[in-house]
PDB file as gemmi writes it, atoms N, CA and C in Angstrom:
CRYST1    1.000    1.000    1.000  90.00  90.00  90.00 P 1                      
ATOM      1  N   MET A   1      60.045  19.966  -3.559  1.00  0.00           N  
ATOM      2  CA  MET A   1      59.672  18.769  -2.829  1.00  0.00           C  
ATOM      3  C   MET A   1      60.903  17.821  -2.820  1.00  0.00           C  
ATOM      4  N   THR A   2      61.098  17.203  -1.654  1.00  0.00           N  
ATOM      5  CA  THR A   2      62.150  16.153  -1.603  1.00  0.00           C  
ATOM      6  C   THR A   2      61.610  14.761  -1.727  1.00  0.00           C  
ATOM      7  N   ASN A   3      62.505  13.823  -1.833  1.00  0.00           N  
ATOM      8  CA  ASN A   3      61.974  12.455  -1.860  1.00  0.00           C  
ATOM      9  C   ASN A   3      61.891  11.841  -0.506  1.00  0.00           C  
ATOM     10  N   GLU A   4      61.874  12.603   0.509  1.00  0.00           N  
ATOM     11  CA  GLU A   4      61.647  12.147   1.877  1.00  0.00           C  
ATOM     12  C   GLU A   4      60.392  12.803   2.428  1.00  0.00           C  
ATOM     13  N   ALA A   5      59.618  12.068   3.207  1.00  0.00           N  
ATOM     14  CA  ALA A   5      58.474  12.593   3.822  1.00  0.00           C  
ATOM     15  C   ALA A   5      58.918  13.395   5.089  1.00  0.00           C  
ATOM     16  N   ALA A   6      58.398  14.580   5.194  1.00  0.00           N  
ATOM     17  CA  ALA A   6      58.860  15.381   6.338  1.00  0.00           C  
ATOM     18  C   ALA A   6      58.054  15.044   7.567  1.00  0.00           C  
ATOM     19  N   LEU A   7      58.792  14.786   8.667  1.00  0.00           N  
ATOM     20  CA  LEU A   7      58.200  14.524   9.980  1.00  0.00           C  
ATOM     21  C   LEU A   7      58.421  15.641  10.917  1.00  0.00           C  
ATOM     22  N   ASP A   8      57.432  16.036  11.690  1.00  0.00           N  
ATOM     23  CA  ASP A   8      57.668  17.141  12.663  1.00  0.00           C  
ATOM     24  C   ASP A   8      58.477  16.490  13.841  1.00  0.00           C  
ATOM     25  N   GLU A   9      58.937  17.326  14.743  1.00  0.00           N  
ATOM     26  CA  GLU A   9      59.857  16.928  15.792  1.00  0.00           C  
ATOM     27  C   GLU A   9      59.240  15.928  16.678  1.00  0.00           C  
ATOM     28  N   ASP A  10      57.902  16.094  17.010  1.00  0.00           N  
ATOM     29  CA  ASP A  10      57.219  15.081  17.860  1.00  0.00           C  
ATOM     30  C   ASP A  10      57.216  13.721  17.256  1.00  0.00           C  
ATOM     31  N   ALA A  11      56.829  13.626  16.037  1.00  0.00           N  
ATOM     32  CA  ALA A  11      56.884  12.343  15.332  1.00  0.00           C  
ATOM     33  C   ALA A  11      58.249  11.690  15.282  1.00  0.00           C  
ATOM     34  N   ARG A  12      59.215  12.529  14.984  1.00  0.00           N  
ATOM     35  CA  ARG A  12      60.554  11.942  15.015  1.00  0.00           C  
ATOM     36  C   ARG A  12      60.968  11.444  16.339  1.00  0.00           C  
ATOM     37  N   ASP A  13      60.593  12.162  17.445  1.00  0.00           N  
ATOM     38  CA  ASP A  13      60.979  11.754  18.769  1.00  0.00           C  
ATOM     39  C   ASP A  13      60.179  10.417  19.107  1.00  0.00           C  
ATOM     40  N   LEU A  14      58.896  10.348  18.761  1.00  0.00           N  
ATOM     41  CA  LEU A  14      58.252   9.095  19.055  1.00  0.00           C  
ATOM     42  C   LEU A  14      58.837   7.897  18.314  1.00  0.00           C  
ATOM     43  N   LEU A  15      59.110   8.001  17.035  1.00  0.00           N  
ATOM     44  CA  LEU A  15      59.774   6.911  16.338  1.00  0.00           C  
ATOM     45  C   LEU A  15      61.158   6.579  16.844  1.00  0.00           C  
ATOM     46  N   THR A  16      61.853   7.596  17.221  1.00  0.00           N  
ATOM     47  CA  THR A  16      63.163   7.378  17.810  1.00  0.00           C  
ATOM     48  C   THR A  16      63.106   6.481  19.088  1.00  0.00           C  
ATOM     49  N   GLU A  17      62.098   6.943  20.011  1.00  0.00           N  
ATOM     50  CA  GLU A  17      61.960   6.212  21.239  1.00  0.00           C  
ATOM     51  C   GLU A  17      61.368   4.754  21.056  1.00  0.00           C  
ATOM     52  N   PHE A  18      60.557   4.565  19.982  1.00  0.00           N  
ATOM     53  CA  PHE A  18      60.075   3.262  19.743  1.00  0.00           C  
ATOM     54  C   PHE A  18      61.262   2.427  19.241  1.00  0.00           C  
ATOM     55  N   VAL A  19      62.080   2.890  18.467  1.00  0.00           N  
ATOM     56  CA  VAL A  19      63.276   2.133  17.909  1.00  0.00           C  
ATOM     57  C   VAL A  19      64.144   1.773  19.102  1.00  0.00           C  
ATOM     58  N   ALA A  20      64.490   2.818  19.907  1.00  0.00           N  
ATOM     59  CA  ALA A  20      65.344   2.575  21.049  1.00  0.00           C  
ATOM     60  C   ALA A  20      64.739   1.607  22.059  1.00  0.00           C  
ATOM     61  N   GLY A  21      63.420   1.599  22.177  1.00  0.00           N  
ATOM     62  CA  GLY A  21      62.834   0.732  23.165  1.00  0.00           C  
ATOM     63  C   GLY A  21      62.547  -0.671  22.624  1.00  0.00           C  
ATOM     64  N   GLY A  22      62.817  -0.891  21.385  1.00  0.00           N  
ATOM     65  CA  GLY A  22      62.548  -2.277  20.756  1.00  0.00           C  
ATOM     66  C   GLY A  22      61.080  -2.491  20.530  1.00  0.00           C  
ATOM     67  N   VAL A  23      60.330  -1.454  20.285  1.00  0.00           N  
ATOM     68  CA  VAL A  23      58.906  -1.648  20.015  1.00  0.00           C  
ATOM     69  C   VAL A  23      58.700  -2.098  18.558  1.00  0.00           C  
ATOM     70  N   ASP A  24      57.950  -3.160  18.342  1.00  0.00           N  
ATOM     71  CA  ASP A  24      57.638  -3.703  17.041  1.00  0.00           C  
ATOM     72  C   ASP A  24      56.428  -2.812  16.438  1.00  0.00           C  
ATOM     73  N   PHE A  25      56.699  -2.045  15.348  1.00  0.00           N  
ATOM     74  CA  PHE A  25      55.708  -1.235  14.785  1.00  0.00           C  
ATOM     75  C   PHE A  25      56.056  -1.085  13.254  1.00  0.00           C  
ATOM     76  N   ILE A  26      55.073  -0.528  12.541  1.00  0.00           N  
ATOM     77  CA  ILE A  26      55.306  -0.141  11.128  1.00  0.00           C  
ATOM     78  C   ILE A  26      54.542   1.163  10.951  1.00  0.00           C  
ATOM     79  N   VAL A  27      55.136   1.882   9.988  1.00  0.00           N  
ATOM     80  CA  VAL A  27      54.471   3.201   9.574  1.00  0.00           C  
ATOM     81  C   VAL A  27      53.607   2.857   8.351  1.00  0.00           C  
ATOM     82  N   VAL A  28      52.451   3.342   8.399  1.00  0.00           N  
ATOM     83  CA  VAL A  28      51.441   3.048   7.327  1.00  0.00           C  
ATOM     84  C   VAL A  28      50.901   4.392   6.817  1.00  0.00           C  
ATOM     85  N   GLY A  29      50.068   4.346   5.802  1.00  0.00           N  
ATOM     86  CA  GLY A  29      49.430   5.613   5.252  1.00  0.00           C  
ATOM     87  C   GLY A  29      50.387   6.406   4.477  1.00  0.00           C  
ATOM     88  N   ALA A  30      50.161   7.769   4.498  1.00  0.00           N  
ATOM     89  CA  ALA A  30      50.870   8.595   3.496  1.00  0.00           C  
ATOM     90  C   ALA A  30      52.410   8.660   3.666  1.00  0.00           C  
ATOM     91  N   HIS A  31      52.858   8.520   4.880  1.00  0.00           N  
ATOM     92  CA  HIS A  31      54.305   8.499   5.100  1.00  0.00           C  
ATOM     93  C   HIS A  31      54.950   7.168   4.502  1.00  0.00           C  
ATOM     94  N   ALA A  32      54.192   6.132   4.709  1.00  0.00           N  
ATOM     95  CA  ALA A  32      54.715   4.805   4.079  1.00  0.00           C  
ATOM     96  C   ALA A  32      54.690   4.931   2.528  1.00  0.00           C  
ATOM     97  N   LEU A  33      53.671   5.532   1.985  1.00  0.00           N  
ATOM     98  CA  LEU A  33      53.587   5.723   0.521  1.00  0.00           C  
ATOM     99  C   LEU A  33      54.768   6.517   0.055  1.00  0.00           C  
ATOM    100  N   ALA A  34      55.094   7.626   0.824  1.00  0.00           N  
ATOM    101  CA  ALA A  34      56.196   8.535   0.407  1.00  0.00           C  
ATOM    102  C   ALA A  34      57.485   7.849   0.390  1.00  0.00           C  
ATOM    103  N   ALA A  35      57.702   6.858   1.341  1.00  0.00           N  
ATOM    104  CA  ALA A  35      58.886   6.080   1.326  1.00  0.00           C  
ATOM    105  C   ALA A  35      59.100   5.238   0.063  1.00  0.00           C  
ATOM    106  N   HIS A  36      58.027   5.021  -0.662  1.00  0.00           N  
ATOM    107  CA  HIS A  36      57.987   4.232  -1.880  1.00  0.00           C  
ATOM    108  C   HIS A  36      57.774   5.129  -3.071  1.00  0.00           C  
ATOM    109  N   GLY A  37      57.937   6.414  -2.921  1.00  0.00           N  
ATOM    110  CA  GLY A  37      57.899   7.413  -4.017  1.00  0.00           C  
ATOM    111  C   GLY A  37      56.538   7.785  -4.409  1.00  0.00           C  
ATOM    112  N   VAL A  38      55.473   7.588  -3.652  1.00  0.00           N  
ATOM    113  CA  VAL A  38      54.140   8.085  -3.972  1.00  0.00           C  
ATOM    114  C   VAL A  38      53.786   9.118  -2.858  1.00  0.00           C  
ATOM    115  N   PHE A  39      53.667  10.289  -3.321  1.00  0.00           N  
ATOM    116  CA  PHE A  39      53.503  11.397  -2.347  1.00  0.00           C  
ATOM    117  C   PHE A  39      51.950  11.708  -2.267  1.00  0.00           C  
ATOM    118  N   ARG A  40      51.500  11.758  -1.018  1.00  0.00           N  
ATOM    119  CA  ARG A  40      50.122  12.190  -0.758  1.00  0.00           C  
ATOM    120  C   ARG A  40      50.168  13.046   0.515  1.00  0.00           C  
ATOM    121  N   ALA A  41      49.689  14.280   0.344  1.00  0.00           N  
ATOM    122  CA  ALA A  41      49.745  15.215   1.477  1.00  0.00           C  
ATOM    123  C   ALA A  41      48.647  14.905   2.522  1.00  0.00           C  
ATOM    124  N   THR A  42      49.136  14.556   3.701  1.00  0.00           N  
ATOM    125  CA  THR A  42      48.260  14.440   4.872  1.00  0.00           C  
ATOM    126  C   THR A  42      48.941  15.091   6.045  1.00  0.00           C  
ATOM    127  N   GLY A  43      48.278  15.377   7.091  1.00  0.00           N  
ATOM    128  CA  GLY A  43      48.847  16.017   8.357  1.00  0.00           C  
ATOM    129  C   GLY A  43      49.080  15.103   9.454  1.00  0.00           C  
ATOM    130  N   ASP A  44      48.950  13.782   9.200  1.00  0.00           N  
ATOM    131  CA  ASP A  44      49.085  12.885  10.375  1.00  0.00           C  
ATOM    132  C   ASP A  44      50.194  11.804   9.998  1.00  0.00           C  
ATOM    133  N   LEU A  45      50.485  11.104  11.077  1.00  0.00           N  
ATOM    134  CA  LEU A  45      51.448   9.913  10.963  1.00  0.00           C  
ATOM    135  C   LEU A  45      50.642   8.693  11.489  1.00  0.00           C  
ATOM    136  N   ASP A  46      50.562   7.712  10.564  1.00  0.00           N  
ATOM    137  CA  ASP A  46      49.817   6.498  10.951  1.00  0.00           C  
ATOM    138  C   ASP A  46      50.777   5.414  11.326  1.00  0.00           C  
ATOM    139  N   ILE A  47      50.605   4.832  12.577  1.00  0.00           N  
ATOM    140  CA  ILE A  47      51.569   3.872  13.037  1.00  0.00           C  
ATOM    141  C   ILE A  47      50.757   2.701  13.533  1.00  0.00           C  
ATOM    142  N   LEU A  48      51.191   1.461  13.133  1.00  0.00           N  
ATOM    143  CA  LEU A  48      50.527   0.268  13.666  1.00  0.00           C  
ATOM    144  C   LEU A  48      51.506  -0.421  14.530  1.00  0.00           C  
ATOM    145  N   VAL A  49      51.208  -0.536  15.820  1.00  0.00           N  
ATOM    146  CA  VAL A  49      52.061  -1.130  16.859  1.00  0.00           C  
ATOM    147  C   VAL A  49      51.568  -2.672  17.049  1.00  0.00           C  
ATOM    148  N   ARG A  50      52.496  -3.633  16.937  1.00  0.00           N  
ATOM    149  CA  ARG A  50      52.124  -4.987  17.166  1.00  0.00           C  
ATOM    150  C   ARG A  50      51.371  -5.202  18.471  1.00  0.00           C  
ATOM    151  N   PRO A  51      50.116  -5.680  18.358  1.00  0.00           N  
ATOM    152  CA  PRO A  51      49.264  -5.745  19.639  1.00  0.00           C  
ATOM    153  C   PRO A  51      49.467  -7.026  20.471  1.00  0.00           C  
ATOM    154  N   ASP A  52      50.489  -6.932  21.230  1.00  0.00           N  
ATOM    155  CA  ASP A  52      50.642  -8.053  22.221  1.00  0.00           C  
ATOM    156  C   ASP A  52      51.117  -7.437  23.564  1.00  0.00           C  
ATOM    157  N   PRO A  53      50.863  -8.104  24.634  1.00  0.00           N  
ATOM    158  CA  PRO A  53      51.187  -7.578  25.952  1.00  0.00           C  
ATOM    159  C   PRO A  53      52.691  -7.148  26.120  1.00  0.00           C  
ATOM    160  N   GLU A  54      53.594  -7.944  25.718  1.00  0.00           N  
ATOM    161  CA  GLU A  54      55.062  -7.632  25.807  1.00  0.00           C  
ATOM    162  C   GLU A  54      55.410  -6.418  24.991  1.00  0.00           C  
ATOM    163  N   ASN A  55      54.902  -6.297  23.793  1.00  0.00           N  
ATOM    164  CA  ASN A  55      55.255  -5.084  22.915  1.00  0.00           C  
ATOM    165  C   ASN A  55      54.570  -3.853  23.550  1.00  0.00           C  
ATOM    166  N   ALA A  56      53.315  -4.043  24.133  1.00  0.00           N  
ATOM    167  CA  ALA A  56      52.632  -2.874  24.700  1.00  0.00           C  
ATOM    168  C   ALA A  56      53.414  -2.292  25.843  1.00  0.00           C  
ATOM    169  N   ARG A  57      54.067  -3.125  26.611  1.00  0.00           N  
ATOM    170  CA  ARG A  57      54.918  -2.659  27.718  1.00  0.00           C  
ATOM    171  C   ARG A  57      56.091  -1.836  27.216  1.00  0.00           C  
ATOM    172  N   ARG A  58      56.639  -2.326  26.095  1.00  0.00           N  
ATOM    173  CA  ARG A  58      57.740  -1.478  25.504  1.00  0.00           C  
ATOM    174  C   ARG A  58      57.270  -0.230  24.970  1.00  0.00           C  
ATOM    175  N   ALA A  59      56.011  -0.199  24.480  1.00  0.00           N  
ATOM    176  CA  ALA A  59      55.584   1.058  23.783  1.00  0.00           C  
ATOM    177  C   ALA A  59      55.168   2.025  24.888  1.00  0.00           C  
TER     178      ALA A  59                                                      
END                                                                             
C-alpha cells in the first residue's frame, strides 16, 4: 500500500477539469482521510462543490 489514495482515470479526469475550470470544490470522505494518513477502503470519490450559481456554471 502506498501513502497516496488511488484514483481511477475518470476521477482524475474530473478533478483535473475542475481545477482547470476554476471550480471551487473539496474532496471529502475516504480519499480526504487518506491524504491525512488514515486509510479506509471505499469504492467512491466524495466531492463537495461550492453551491452557488457562478460556481455551478464552471462545474
